[in-house]
C-alpha positions in Angstrom: -18.8 113.8 -159.4 -19.9 117.1 -157.8 -19.4 117.0 -154.0 -22.7 118.8 -153.5 -26.2 117.8 -154.6 -29.1 120.1 -155.1 -31.5 120.2 -152.2 -34.3 120.0 -154.8 -32.9 116.9 -156.2 -35.2 113.9 -155.9 -33.1 110.7 -156.3 -34.2 107.5 -157.8 -34.7 105.7 -154.5 -35.3 102.0 -153.8 -37.0 101.0 -150.6 -36.3 97.3 -149.8 -37.7 95.1 -147.0 -40.8 94.2 -145.2 -43.9 96.4 -144.5 -42.9 99.3 -146.7 -46.3 101.0 -147.1 -45.7 103.6 -144.5 -42.4 104.7 -145.8 -43.5 104.5 -149.4 -46.5 106.8 -148.8 -44.4 109.3 -146.9 -41.8 109.3 -149.6 -44.4 109.8 -152.4 -46.1 112.7 -150.5 -42.7 114.4 -150.0 -41.1 113.7 -153.3 -42.0 112.4 -156.8 -43.7 109.0 -156.6 -42.3 108.0 -160.0 -38.8 108.2 -158.6 -39.5 105.5 -156.0 -39.3 101.7 -156.3 -40.5 99.4 -153.5 -38.9 96.0 -153.4 -41.0 93.9 -151.0 -39.9 90.5 -149.6 -42.2 87.7 -150.5 -41.0 84.2 -149.9 -40.5 81.6 -152.6 -40.8 84.1 -155.5 -37.8 83.4 -157.8 -38.9 85.9 -160.5 -39.8 89.5 -159.7 -43.6 90.3 -159.7 -44.3 93.9 -160.7 -47.3 95.9 -159.6 -48.4 99.5 -159.8 -50.1 100.5 -156.6 -51.5 104.1 -156.3 -48.8 105.2 -158.8 -46.0 103.6 -156.9 -43.8 100.9 -158.4 -43.8 97.7 -156.3 -41.7 94.7 -157.1 -42.3 91.5 -155.1 -39.4 89.1 -154.8 -37.7 86.7 -152.3 -34.9 88.8 -150.7 -33.3 85.5 -149.6 -32.8 84.6 -153.3 -29.7 86.6 -154.4 -30.3 85.9 -158.1 -33.9 86.9 -157.9 -33.0 90.1 -156.1 -30.4 90.8 -158.8 -33.2 90.5 -161.4 -35.2 93.1 -159.5 -32.3 95.5 -159.6 -31.7 94.8 -163.3 -35.4 95.6 -164.0 -35.1 98.9 -162.1 -31.9 99.9 -163.9 -33.7 99.5 -167.2 -36.0 102.3 -166.1 -33.5 104.7 -164.5 -30.1 106.0 -165.5 -28.5 105.0 -162.2 -29.5 103.8 -158.7 -28.7 106.6 -156.3 -30.4 105.8 -153.0 -31.3 102.4 -151.4 -33.0 102.2 -148.0 -33.3 98.8 -146.4 -35.9 98.2 -143.7 -35.6 94.6 -142.3 -38.3 92.7 -140.5 -39.5 94.4 -137.3 -37.7 93.0 -134.3 -39.4 90.4 -132.2 -40.5 91.8 -128.9 -40.3 88.7 -126.7 -37.9 86.9 -124.5 -35.3 84.8 -126.1 -36.7 81.7 -124.3 -40.1 82.2 -125.9 -38.6 82.1 -129.5 -38.5 78.8 -131.3 -35.5 77.9 -133.5 -37.8 78.5 -136.5 -38.6 82.0 -135.2 -34.9 82.8 -134.8 -34.0 81.4 -138.2 -36.8 83.5 -139.8 -35.7 86.6 -138.0 -32.1 86.1 -139.1 -33.1 85.5 -142.7 -35.5 88.5 -143.0 -32.9 90.8 -141.4 -29.3 89.6 -141.5 -29.3 87.4 -144.6 -31.5 89.8 -146.6 -29.2 92.7 -145.6 -26.2 90.9 -147.0 -28.0 90.2 -150.3 -29.3 93.8 -150.5 -25.8 95.2 -149.9 -24.2 92.9 -152.5 -26.6 93.9 -155.2 -26.6 97.6 -154.3 -22.8 98.0 -154.1 -22.4 96.1 -157.4 -24.7 98.6 -159.2 -23.3 101.8 -157.4 -19.7 100.9 -158.0 -20.2 101.3 -161.7 -20.7 105.1 -161.2 -18.6 105.3 -158.0 -21.5 107.0 -156.2 -24.6 106.2 -154.3 -26.1 106.0 -150.8 -27.1 102.8 -148.9 -29.0 103.2 -145.6 -29.8 100.4 -143.2 -32.7 101.2 -140.9 -32.4 99.4 -137.6 -33.9 99.8 -134.1 -32.0 101.6 -131.4 -31.5 99.6 -128.2 -33.9 100.7 -125.6 -32.5 101.8 -122.2 -35.2 99.9 -120.5 -34.3 96.2 -120.9 -38.0 95.3 -120.5 -38.7 96.8 -123.9 -35.7 95.3 -125.7 -35.5 91.6 -126.6 -32.3 89.6 -127.1 -33.5 88.9 -130.7 -33.9 92.6 -131.2 -30.4 93.4 -130.0 -28.8 90.5 -132.1 -30.4 91.8 -135.3 -29.5 95.4 -134.8 -25.9 94.7 -133.7 -25.4 92.4 -136.7 -26.6 94.9 -139.3 -24.7 97.7 -137.6 -21.5 95.7 -137.8 -22.2 94.8 -141.5 -22.9 98.5 -142.3 -19.7 99.8 -140.6 -17.5 97.2 -142.3 -19.0 98.0 -145.7 -18.6 101.8 -145.0 -14.9 101.4 -144.2 -14.3 99.4 -147.4 -16.4 101.4 -149.9 -16.5 105.0 -148.6 -13.1 105.6 -150.3 -14.7 104.4 -153.5 -17.4 107.0 -153.4 -20.3 105.0 -151.7 -22.0 106.4 -148.6 -23.1 103.5 -146.4 -25.0 104.4 -143.1 -26.6 102.5 -140.3 -29.6 104.7 -139.2 -30.9 103.5 -135.8 -34.5 104.5 -134.9 -35.7 105.0 -131.4 -39.2 104.4 -132.6 -39.3 101.4 -135.0 -42.9 101.7 -136.3 -43.3 103.5 -139.6 -47.1 103.2 -139.5 -47.6 106.7 -138.2 -47.3 109.3 -141.0 -45.3 111.8 -138.9 -42.7 109.2 -138.0 -42.4 107.8 -141.5 -42.1 111.4 -142.9 -39.3 112.2 -140.4 -37.5 109.0 -141.4 -37.8 109.8 -145.2 -36.6 113.4 -144.6 -33.6 112.2 -142.6 -32.7 109.7 -145.4 -32.9 112.5 -147.9 -30.6 114.6 -145.7 -28.1 111.7 -145.5 -28.3 111.4 -149.3 -27.6 115.2 -149.8 -24.6 115.3 -147.4 -21.3 116.3 -149.1 -18.6 113.7 -148.9 -16.6 115.8 -146.5 -19.4 115.4 -143.9 -20.3 111.7 -144.3 -21.1 109.7 -141.2 -21.4 105.9 -140.8 -23.8 105.9 -137.9 -26.9 108.0 -136.9 -29.5 107.6 -134.2 -32.8 109.4 -134.0 
């Protein structure tokens, strides 16, 4: 594998998670829309549902079902030669005090962030190891200096995914996989400027030569 990638190269990218429309639109405006696949969490769907929305490939599947998610990856790999870039955006953190969250809220937050992240990582790494190359990026929310704007649930989610990302990076970086935790100071991807900046940074991470790989970024 060449250590350098062309700056004009548009990888076959997979966005996975919840509320992906902002990132998907920004990616399609910046790069080729036919190189993008959006895998969207939808509970209790054990077989992937495929839709074409404005020229973008959308696959709806339950991210908590590891076998169903594997089916989604298999469908994508039938279309592309290899999976090069996977970006995981978990559920947005809950901005409320821990005391205000019910046990059901906490369980749902954990499932849509931590458990889904584990399933995404397992499937991504399995596919990328076959070619000994690929980039997996976890998008998380940076802890706010002002505690009033940062909930315990928010911190628990981000710390958990950061630890997962760093552990996987240590294990699989020597095997040719670039795994990064990308913390965002501004979580929302609804604004086009913010979403475009995130997409461009993810592309920059993907293009990094192996000698400059990092495991953690904050923006």
